[in-house]
C-alpha positions, 0 to 999 in steps of 0.5 A: 500500500505505501508504494501505491501511495508513493505511486499515486502522490508521485503522478499528482506531483508529475502532473503539478508540475506539467501543469506548472511549466505549461502555465509558465510557459504560456505566461512567458509566450504571452508575454512575448507576444504581447512585447511583440505586438507593442513593437511593430510599427504601424503606418496610416490607417486604412479608409473607410468605406465611403457613403455610397460604397458597400462592403462586397463580402460583408463582415468577412476580413480581407488583408493585404499582405505585401512584400517590398524590398527594402534592406534597411538595417541589413548587415553586409554579409546578409546583404552579401547573401541575399544577392540584393546589393546594398539598398539604393534608396528605392523601395519596390514590391513583387509581392502582393496577395489578398488573405480572406477571412471568412466571418465565422471561421470559415476556410481562409484563402490567399489571392496572388496578384502578378506584379506586372498586371496591367491595370488601373492605378488611381491618380496615375492612369494605366500602368504595372500593378507594382509601380502603384507602390513605387509611385505613391512612395517616391512622391512621399520621399520627394515631399520629405516624409519619413521613410515609415510614412512613404512606405505606408503611402506606397501601401495604401495606393496599392490598396486602392489600386487592388479594390478597384480591381477586385471590388473588395473593400480590403480592411487591414494591410501588413508589410514585410520587407525583404531583410525580414523574410531572410531572417524569418526563413532562418528563425524557423530553420528552414522550409521543406521544397521539391523541385522538378529539376535543378535550378542554378546559374546556368537557368537563372538568366534572361536573354543576355546570360545576366544572373538574378536571383543567386538560386543553387538547388538540386532536383528533389527535395531540400530545406531551404532557409536565408539565401536560398529561401529568398532565391526560391521565391525570387527566381523568375528567369528561367522559369516558363511563366516568369513572374506567374511562376514566381507567384506559384514559388511564393505560394507553394513556400508559404504554404510549406512555411506555415505547415512547419510553423503549425506543426513542427512545435515552433509556437509550443517552444519559447526559444524558438518563440522568441527568435521568431517573432524577433525576426518578424518584428524586425520587418513588419509594418501594419495597419493600427487596427491589425490584430496580429494574435488573431491573425495568427490563429487564423492560420491554425487551419493549415495543419489540415490544409485549409488554407487555399492559394489562387491567383487573379484570372489573366491572359498571361504575359504579353507585350504591348506599346503604350505611347510606342513604348515595347512594355511586358506585361501580365494581362488581367481577364477582366471578364472572370474576374468578377466571377473569380471574386464571388467564388473565393468569397462564397457568392457562387459562380455557377451559370444556370444551365437547368434549362439547356439540354446538353449535347452529345459527347461525341459532338463536344471538344474540350481543352483540359488545363491543370491548374495545380502541382499535381504530376499529369492532371491534365493528361489524365483526365483528357484521357478519362474524357476520350473514354467517355466519348469527348474529343480533347483538344489542348492539354496544357497547364494554366498560366497560374494557380486554379482554386477551384475546378471551373468548366469555361465556355464561350457565349453559344457554347452552353450545350456542349458545356452542360455535356462535359460538367455532367463528366467533371461533377462539382465543378464550377461553370463560367460563360466567358471570352477568353476562351475558344472552345468549352475548357476545363481548368483542373483546380485544387479543390480535387474536382476531376472527371468522374471515373479517376481515382484521387489525384496522386501526388507527385513523384519526388526526384532525386540528385546526387549534389546538394545545394549549397548555402543551407540547403539539405537533401530529403528522401522524399517528396512525402517530406515536402508536406504532401505539396509535391514538386514543382518548377 
């Protein structure tokens, strides 16, 4: 009995010590969060809706996440490692995303915007999307405003531009600079990625042979941080779709990074947490009312794969000649944008085809496009359509990632679209002039042609060499969090 008593006392004592440790740890973490939120600098408040305006998504929250290339505060060693040179006083932005948080705890999503999108910028006419930031920033610097005020001006003009494109009211903003991103990737011990092919100086160059990002990674799985983390998300030269592929890289990296932070105990280890918060606080600029703790809690859904990424509908890279000047841009598919936004905010995108009689499959030709990183997804779906009696023409990839699987069709082809829709259960339907025939865009929601097994993960590549600068090769693509491999 004495032994039994000692066991019970030991168990109780152990539980008490564990409980005490949790309380102390939680208190320490809470103090860290409190100090962190108080130290983050703030820019100007987001303008409120005008009296005649309505909020398209009601009480849902939309947060602009923007990355600029400021290297303010970087050490000489960090500047050298980043392949970014010394800060020359100019600031640009290559990363613009809107985080959509549904009211009531629904699934969050991220919309990416190509930096070269040709758009209307309030007060500045037509231009590339990323020029909105630099236009307002430079004007503020010329007016002798502070660096923080100038960055705030750049953010707000970018915000107004994106509101004009999407019709959404953006509630908050959060900016991360280049050196901060570098330090964050170091603080979490690196992020796991998988490349379909090796990327190095031989691929990372333009038509004139100039290198840019400094990427040096093998095919297959690597754990990257610091220099190579920046190179991974900054590379666009040598990639099939340039800036659009860079967006895929950024979305992929963020998903993998969020997953690691949420599942690897980063937020439960006070020492790792302190390093992470220190790295973040050195790089952020937010609006005064953004609740960073609530924002962090929203990413708990990442662990179950509930955070989805998509890209503004676009017509891909183009060359135009405004006032006779050759300009490389990404064309925005303005016809598809309204339906795209409605699908993001849950307002529905389906076209009513109930009164339409479906065409015979044998009379329908379909284009099949893969909007995911899944291996040969378009090929498999096209082959299944052929088995069901359809004809297929183009089998390719979309220029940017797709969230919801969609059957698009040109005006006058509703009967053909209905036939295809019956073969792709759960897909959305959109009538648009941007396609020449019925087109299936396969999205990350997993919808595909009936009769197919669930989408397989992309196979991992292998490499006999390891990348330099902190990259480590893992044994399989499974280590990349199930995301598969990417260009």
